[in-house]
C-alpha positions as CSV (number, residue, x, y, z in Angstrom):
1,M,174.5,57.4,24.0
2,A,175.7,58.8,20.6
3,A,174.6,57.1,17.4
4,A,177.3,55.7,15.2
5,A,178.1,58.2,12.3
6,A,176.8,57.0,9.0
7,G,179.0,57.0,5.8
8,P,178.7,59.9,3.3
9,V,175.3,60.3,1.6
10,L,175.4,60.6,-2.1
11,V,172.8,63.3,-3.1
12,V,173.9,63.8,-6.7
13,K,172.5,61.5,-9.4
14,K,175.0,59.4,-11.1
15,E,175.5,59.8,-14.8
16,E,174.1,56.2,-15.3
17,E,171.0,57.1,-13.3
18,E,170.4,60.2,-15.5
19,E,170.8,58.1,-18.6
20,E,168.3,55.5,-17.4
21,E,165.9,58.2,-16.6
22,E,166.3,59.7,-20.1
23,K,165.7,56.3,-21.6
24,K,162.6,55.7,-19.6
25,D,161.3,59.1,-20.8
26,E,162.1,58.5,-24.6
27,D,158.7,57.0,-25.3
28,D,156.6,59.9,-23.6
29,L,156.1,63.2,-25.3
30,A,158.1,65.2,-22.7
31,G,161.1,62.8,-23.2
32,Q,160.9,63.1,-26.9
33,F,160.8,66.9,-26.6
34,L,163.8,67.1,-24.3
35,R,165.8,64.8,-26.6
36,L,165.0,67.2,-29.5
37,E,166.0,70.1,-27.4
38,R,169.3,68.5,-26.5
39,E,170.0,67.8,-30.2
40,Q,169.2,71.4,-31.2
41,S,171.2,72.8,-28.3
42,A,174.2,70.7,-29.6
43,L,173.8,72.2,-33.1
44,L,173.7,75.7,-31.7
45,R,176.9,75.1,-29.6
46,A,178.7,74.0,-32.8
47,L,178.0,77.4,-34.5
48,P,181.0,79.7,-34.8
49,P,181.3,82.1,-31.8
50,F,180.0,85.6,-32.1
51,G,182.5,88.4,-32.6
52,D,182.6,91.9,-31.2
53,P,180.6,93.5,-29.6
54,V,179.2,90.2,-28.1
55,S,181.3,89.2,-25.0
56,H,179.0,86.6,-23.3
57,V,176.5,84.0,-24.5
58,Y,174.4,82.1,-22.1
59,H,173.2,78.6,-22.8
60,P,170.5,78.1,-20.1
61,L,169.7,74.5,-21.4
62,D,173.3,73.7,-20.2
63,Y,173.3,75.3,-16.8
64,A,169.6,75.3,-16.0
65,W,168.7,72.0,-17.4
66,E,167.1,70.7,-14.2
67,P,164.4,73.3,-13.9
68,H,163.9,73.2,-17.7
69,C,163.3,69.5,-17.6
70,D,160.9,69.9,-14.6
71,F,158.9,72.5,-16.6
72,V,158.8,70.3,-19.7
73,R,157.8,67.2,-17.7
74,R,155.0,69.0,-15.9
75,Y,153.5,71.0,-18.9
76,C,154.4,68.9,-22.0
77,R,152.2,65.9,-21.3
78,S,149.9,65.8,-24.2
79,P,150.2,66.9,-27.9
80,K,149.6,70.6,-28.4
81,R,148.8,72.7,-31.6
82,V,151.3,75.3,-30.6
83,L,154.8,76.2,-31.4
84,F,156.3,78.0,-28.5
85,L,159.7,79.6,-29.1
86,G,161.3,81.2,-26.0
87,M,159.2,84.3,-25.3
88,N,161.5,85.8,-22.7
89,P,165.2,85.0,-23.3
90,G,166.3,88.1,-21.4
91,P,168.8,88.2,-18.6
92,F,166.0,87.9,-15.9
93,G,163.9,85.4,-17.7
94,M,165.0,82.1,-19.3
95,A,168.6,83.1,-18.7
96,Q,167.9,82.7,-15.0
97,T,165.6,79.7,-14.9
98,G,165.8,77.6,-18.1
99,V,162.0,78.1,-18.6
100,P,161.1,79.8,-21.8
101,F,159.1,82.6,-20.4
102,G,158.5,84.6,-17.2
103,E,160.7,85.7,-14.5
104,A,162.0,83.7,-11.6
105,W,159.1,84.5,-9.3
106,H,156.4,83.3,-11.7
107,V,158.5,80.2,-12.6
108,R,159.0,79.3,-9.0
109,E,155.7,80.5,-7.3
110,W,153.1,80.1,-10.0
111,L,154.4,77.3,-12.2
112,R,156.0,75.5,-9.2
113,V,159.1,74.6,-11.2
114,V,162.1,73.3,-9.1
115,G,165.6,72.3,-9.9
116,A,169.2,73.4,-9.5
117,V,170.7,76.1,-11.7
118,R,174.5,76.1,-12.0
119,K,176.7,79.0,-13.0
120,P,177.4,79.4,-16.7
121,P,181.1,79.1,-17.7
122,S,181.3,82.7,-18.6
123,E,179.1,85.2,-16.8
124,H,178.8,88.9,-17.4
125,P,179.4,90.8,-14.2
126,E,176.3,92.9,-14.7
127,R,174.1,89.9,-15.5
128,P,174.8,87.2,-12.9
129,V,172.8,84.0,-13.0
130,L,170.9,83.6,-9.6
131,G,168.6,80.9,-10.8
132,L,165.1,80.6,-9.2
133,S,166.2,83.0,-6.4
134,C,166.5,85.9,-8.8
135,Q,164.6,88.9,-7.6
136,R,164.8,91.0,-10.8
137,A,162.0,91.1,-13.2
138,E,161.9,91.5,-17.0
139,V,160.4,94.9,-18.2
140,S,159.9,93.7,-21.7
């Protein structure tokens, strides 16, 4: 006997759920850090666009926010005496994963970061965003 078909399953978080999660996190260090990053990202987006020869600008904290949040929540749990500014912003580093260093293999396999990476609104044909499945490595 066949089972009755269930209704559609919602697998995407609702905006309200994401906002509640962010409010829960506001008191912990990772939540405070993520809030500051969002504020700084908004300020960067407000800058005038680059002119020639720049044709594409990636904002990984927009399209790779999920793995970035996972990274911050895993590794930003206690105060540090370090200022860490994106060591590897290259096309096969943070541009792929939203994590401020390392190529996709290290982020996925060594750090165990997870999360969906969406496509940026404008993508250079020679530098596609493949997210955590990117096989290329940075040479820098």
